[in-house]
VOBA-1610 file (N, C-alpha, C; in pm, whole numbers, padded with zeros to 5 digits, always signed):
BEGIN
Met+03408+01521+02693Met+03446+01441+02579Met+03594+01409+02591Ala+03631+01290+02552Ala+03770+01246+02565Ala+03857+01316+02462Ala+03981+01336+02500Ala+04076+01398+02407Ala+04108+01300+02297Met+04130+01350+02177Met+04161+01264+02064Met+04308+01225+02069Ile+04333+01100+02043Ile+04468+01047+02046Ile+04510+01017+01904Ser+04624+01062+01869Ser+04673+01037+01734Ser+04725+00894+01726Pro+04736+00837+01606Pro+04778+00699+01591Pro+04919+00672+01643Ser+05000+00770+01645Ser+05138+00746+01687Ser+05162+00772+01834Ala+05059+00816+01907Ala+05077+00846+02048Ala+05095+00718+02127Ser+05174+00725+02227Ser+05191+00609+02313Ser+05180+00653+02457Ile+05137+00560+02538Ile+05121+00589+02679Ile+05219+00499+02753Ser+05299+00558+02836Ser+05396+00480+02913Ser+05341+00452+03049Asn+05373+00337+03100Asn+05331+00299+03233Asn+05445+00335+03328Ser+05436+00448+03392Ser+05541+00493+03481Ser+05490+00505+03623Ser+05391+00424+03657Ser+05333+00433+03790Ser+05425+00374+03896Thr+05508+00281+03859Thr+05599+00224+03958Thr+05731+00297+03948Ala+05763+00367+04054Ala+05887+00445+04055Ala+06005+00352+04059Gly+06104+00383+03982Gly+06228+00309+03979Gly+06220+00182+03899Ser+06109+00156+03835Ser+06095+00035+03755Ser+06168+00052+03625Ser+06240-00050+03585Ser+06316-00040+03463Ser+06234-00082+03342Ser+06123-00153+03368Ser+06042-00195+03253Ser+05929-00096+03232Ser+05898-00070+03109Ser+05784+00017+03079Ser+05703-00049+02968Ser+05574-00044+02982Ser+05490-00098+02875Ser+05436+00018+02793Ser+05412-00007+02670Ser+05370+00098+02579Ser+05238+00060+02514Phe+05148+00157+02499Phe+05018+00135+02438Phe+05006+00225+02316Thr+04971+00167+02202Thr+04949+00246+02082Thr+04800+00252+02055Ala+04745+00372+02046Ala+04602+00392+02024Ala+04566+00360+01880Pro+04443+00315+01858Pro+04401+00290+01720Pro+04395+00422+01643Pro+04396+00414+01514Pro+04395+00537+01435Pro+04267+00615+01457Val+04276+00745+01453Val+04161+00833+01467Val+04105+00857+01328Ile+03973+00839+01317Ile+03907+00857+01188Ile+03841+00993+01185Asp+03867+01064+01080Asp+03805+01195+01062Asp+03670+01172+00993Trp+03562+01172+01072Trp+03429+01141+01020Trp+03375+01250+00928Thr+03433+01367+00928Thr+03383+01474+00841Thr+03416+01446+00696Ser+03509+01356+00670Ser+03545+01326+00533Ser+03474+01202+00482Cys+03379+01147+00557Cys+03305+01028+00516Cys+03214+01061+00399Ala+03169+00955+00333Ala+03077+00972+00220Ala+02945+01034+00265His+02903+01007+00383His+02778+01062+00434His+02811+01152+00553Pro+02814+01282+00532Pro+02862+01373+00636Pro+02776+01380+00762Arg+02650+01331+00756Arg+02567+01341+00875Arg+02581+01218+00965Leu+02669+01127+00929Leu+02698+01015+01018Leu+02810+01058+01111His+02794+01036+01237His+02902+01073+01328His+02908+00970+01440Ala+03023+00961+01500Ala+03045+00862+01604Ala+02989+00913+01736Asn+02933+00822+01813Asn+02901+00852+01950Asn+02955+00737+02034Gln+02922+00730+02159Gln+02983+00629+02245Gln+02938+00488+02209Val+02819+00470+02153Val+02767+00337+02129Val+02787+00294+01984Gly+02757+00381+01890Gly+02763+00344+01749Gly+02756+00468+01664Tyr+02676+00461+01561Tyr+02663+00573+01470Tyr+02520+00621+01469Val+02503+00749+01449Val+02371+00811+01447Val+02354+00879+01313His+02238+00859+01253His+02206+00926+01128His+02106+01035+01162Glu+02144+01156+01143Glu+02054+01268+01168Glu+01978+01298+01040Leu+01845+01296+01047Leu+01763+01323+00931Leu+01744+01473+00913Thr+01748+01515+00789Thr+01720+01655+00760Thr+01568+01671+00748Met+01521+01793+00753Met+01378+01819+00738Met+01329+01773+00601Asp+01412+01789+00497Asp+01372+01744+00364Asp+01351+01593+00361Glu+01440+01519+00428Glu+01427+01374+00433Glu+01301+01334+00509Ile+01272+01403+00616Ile+01152+01374+00695Ile+01028+01404+00613Lys+01028+01517+00542Lys+00912+01552+00458Lys+00891+01449+00348Lys+01000+01401+00287Lys+00989+01299+00182Lys+00931+01170+00239Met+00974+01135+00359Met+00922+01014+00422Met+00773+01028+00453Val+00733+01144+00500Val+00591+01169+00531Val+00508+01161+00404Glu+00556+01223+00297Glu+00484+01221+00169Glu+00474+01079+00115Ala+00582+01004+00124Ala+00581+00865+00077Ala+00480+00784+00158Asn+00473+00809+00287Asn+00378+00738+00372Asn+00236+00777+00338Lys+00212+00905+00309Lys+00078+00949+00270Lys+00035+00878+00141Asp+00127+00874+00043Asp+00096+00807-00084Asp+00065+00660-00060Tyr+00143+00598+00026Tyr+00121+00456+00056Tyr-00016+00436+00121Met-00049+00521+00216Met-00177+00507+00285Met-00294+00531+00190Val-00278+00624+00095Val-00383+00648-00005Val-00400+00522-00090Glu-00289+00460-00129Glu-00295+00338-00208Glu-00364+00227-00130Val-00331+00213-00003Val-00392+00109+00080Val-00542+00134+00092Arg-00577+00258+00121Arg-00719+00292+00137Arg-00793+00269+00006Ser-00735+00309-00106Ser-00799+00288-00236Ser-00816+00140-00264Gly-00715+00063-00230Gly-00723-00082-00249Gly-00834-00143-00167Gln-00849-00096-00044Gln-00954-00147+00043Gln-01092-00107-00010Glu-01105+00016-00058Glu-01232+00062-00114Glu-01267-00018-00239Phe-01165-00043-00324Phe-01190-00120-00445Phe-01234-00262-00409Asp-01166-00324-00312Asp-01201-00460-00272Asp-01344-00467-00220Lys-01384-00366-00144Lys-01520-00362-00091Lys-01621-00348-00205Ala-01593-00258-00300Ala-01682-00238-00415Ala-01685-00363-00503Arg-01570-00426-00521Arg-01562-00547-00603Arg-01646-00658-00540His-01634-00671-00409His-01711-00775-00339His-01862-00752-00358Ala-01906-00629-00342Ala-02049-00597-00359Ala-02093-00623-00503Ala-02009-00586-00600Ala-02043-00607-00740Ala-02049-00756-00772Glu-01954-00833-00722Glu-01952-00977-00749Glu-02074-01046-00688Lys-02116-01000-00574Lys-02235-01057-00510Lys-02359-01030-00597Ala-02371-00907-00646Ala-02485-00871-00732Ala-02476-00947-00865Leu-02355-00958-00920Leu-02336-01032-01045Leu-02381-01177-01031Glu-02346-01237-00920Glu-02382-01376-00895Glu-02534-01393-00894Glu-02602-01301-00827Glu-02748-01312-00820Glu-02812-01285-00956Ile-02760-01187-01028Ile-02815-01156-01161Ile-02797-01275-01254Glu-02677-01335-01251Glu-02650-01451-01337Glu-02747-01565-01306Ser-02779-01582-01178Ser-02872-01689-01142Ser-03015-01658-01185Leu-03051-01529-01195Leu-03187-01490-01234Leu-03205-01477-01386Phe-03095-01468-01460Phe-03105-01448-01606Phe-03195-01551-01675Pro-03179-01680-01650Pro-03265-01776-01723Pro-03414-01753-01695Gln-03449-01729-01569Gln-03590-01708-01533Gln-03644-01581-01598Val-03566-01473-01589Val-03611-01345-01644Val-03623-01355-01796Thr-03530-01420-01860Thr-03534-01435-02006Thr-03659-01510-02048Asp-03692-01617-01976Asp-03813-01693-02008Asp-03939-01611-01985Ile-03942-01535-01878Ile-04061-01458-01842Ile-04087-01345-01941Ile-03984-01271-01979Ile-04007-01153-02063Ile-03975-01178-02211Ala-03955-01302-02248Ala-03921-01334-02388Ala-04032-01292-02484Gly-04156-01303-02444Gly-04267-01272-02534Gly-04301-01124-02540Ser-04247-01041-02454Ser-04284-00899-02454Ser-04198-00821-02552Asp-04248-00703-02590Asp-04177-00619-02686Asp-04046-00565-02629Phe-04049-00528-02503Phe-03929-00468-02443Phe-03834-00574-02384Gly-03876-00699-02380Gly-03801-00805-02315Gly-03660-00825-02368Gln-03648-00837-02499Gln-03515-00861-02557Gln-03422-00742-02536Asp-03477-00622-02546Asp-03397-00501-02523Asp-03349-00494-02377Ala-03436-00529-02285Ala-03400-00528-02142Ala-03290-00630-02113Val-03300-00747-02173Val-03198-00849-02152Val-03064-00804-02210Lys-03066-00740-02327Lys-02942-00689-02389Lys-02877-00584-02300Lys-02960-00493-02248Lys-02906-00389-02159Lys-02850-00451-02030Ala-02919-00550-01979Ala-02870-00618-01858Ala-02736-00686-01885Arg-02724-00751-01999Arg-02596-00815-02037Arg-02485-00710-02050Ala-02517-00594-02106Ala-02418-00488-02121Ala-02371-00437-01984Val-02465-00424-01890Val-02430-00380-01755Val-02339-00484-01688Val-02371-00610-01704Val-02290-00718-01646Val-02148-00714-01705Asp-02141-00701-01838Asp-02010-00696-01904Asp-01928-00575-01859Arg-01995-00459-01849Arg-01925-00337-01806Arg-01872-00352-01664Thr-01949-00416-01578Thr-01906-00438-01440Thr-01785-00531-01436Lys-01789-00638-01513Lys-01677-00732-01518Lys-01551-00664-01572Gln-01567-00579-01671Gln-01452-00505-01725Gln-01394-00409-01622Ser-01479-00345-01546Ser-01433-00253-01441Ser-01355-00328-01334Ile-01401-00446-01300Ile-01330-00528-01201Ile-01194-00568-01257Ala-01191-00611-01382Ala-01065-00653-01444Ala-00966-00537-01454Ala-01017-00417-01481Ala-00931-00298-01494Ala-00893-00240-01359Lys-00958-00288-01252Lys-00935-00237-01117Lys-00956-00086-01109Asp-01063-00042-01174Asp-01098+00100-01178Asp-01216+00126-01085Leu-01188+00188-00972Leu-01291+00210-00870Leu-01403+00300-00920Thr-01371+00403-00994Thr-01472+00498-01042Thr-01573+00430-01134Thr-01523+00360-01235Thr-01615+00294-01328Thr-01686+00177-01261Leu-01619+00111-01166Leu-01683+00002-01094Leu-01799+00054-01010Thr-01781+00168-00947Thr-01889+00228-00867Thr-02009+00261-00955Glu-01982+00322-01071Glu-02090+00356-01164Glu-02158+00230-01217Ala-02078+00130-01254Ala-02133+00006-01308Ala-02215-00068-01202Thr-02170-00061-01077Thr-02241-00130-00969Thr-02377-00067-00944Glu-02386+00065-00959Glu-02516+00131-00944Glu-02613+00081-01051Ala-02566+00072-01175Ala-02651+00020-01283Ala-02681-00128-01260Leu-02585-00200-01207Leu-02603-00342-01178Leu-02711-00361-01072Asn-02710-00279-00970Asn-02812-00288-00865Asn-02951-00255-00918Arg-02961-00157-01009Arg-03091-00127-01070Arg-03140-00248-01151Thr-03048-00309-01224Thr-03083-00428-01303Thr-03128-00541-01211Leu-03055-00561-01103Leu-03090-00666-01007Leu-03229-00643-00948Asn-03257-00518-00912Asn-03390-00486-00857Asn-03499-00513-00960Met-03474-00480-01086Met-03569-00506-01192Met-03590-00657-01209Phe-03481-00733-01207Phe-03490-00878-01220Phe-03570-00938-01104Arg-03542-00892-00984Arg-03615-00941-00867Arg-03765-00913-00881Gly-03795-00792-00928Gly-03935-00752-00946Gly-04006-00840-01049Val-03939-00867-01159Val-03999-00951-01265Val-04025-01090-01212Val-03928-01147-01143Val-03941-01283-01092Val-04048-01290-00982Ser-04052-01191-00894Ser-04150-01195-00783Ser-04292-01178-00833Lys-04315-01104-00941Lys-04452-01084-00995Lys-04504-01212-01057Thr-04415-01289-01114Thr-04463-01413-01176Thr-04488-01522-01072Arg-04422-01513-00958Arg-04444-01610-00852Arg-04573-01580-00775Gly-04609-01454-00765Gly-04722-01414-00681Gly-04851-01417-00749
//
C-alpha cells in the first residue's frame, strides 16, 4: 500500500545533479474516510466499496422473500380470476335458457336466486382481489355451471 502524503508535502526533482532549477509537486489533500457519514465506505484503487453487514443482507433477503410471495400470490389470483371469469361468462350466457326451462318448477326460482348470489359473490371477490374468497366462490360457481349445463342438456336431448 502506498504511503500517505500529507497536503503540505512536496516532492523535489533533484535527479539532475547540479541543476539550479527544481520543480515542486503538491499532493492533493488526504481524506480521512473514517470520519465519513457512512463508515463502511472506504477507498480502494478504483473507487469506493460498500461492505454489507449481515443484518443488511438478511433484510434484503427478507424483502426479496416478501416480494416473491406477493408476485406468486398475484399470479395465483390472476389464474383464479381468469378461471372464474370464464365460468361467469358461460353462466351468464346460460341464464336465459335455464330461467325459461325451470321457471315453472317449484325449485326453479330458488335455484336461479342462489345462482345469482354465487355470481355476485364471485364478482365481489374479484373486485376485492381476495384469493381465498375467490377460490371458494369459484367452487360454488363451478357447481352452478355444472347444474346449468345439466338442465340445458336434458331439455335438448
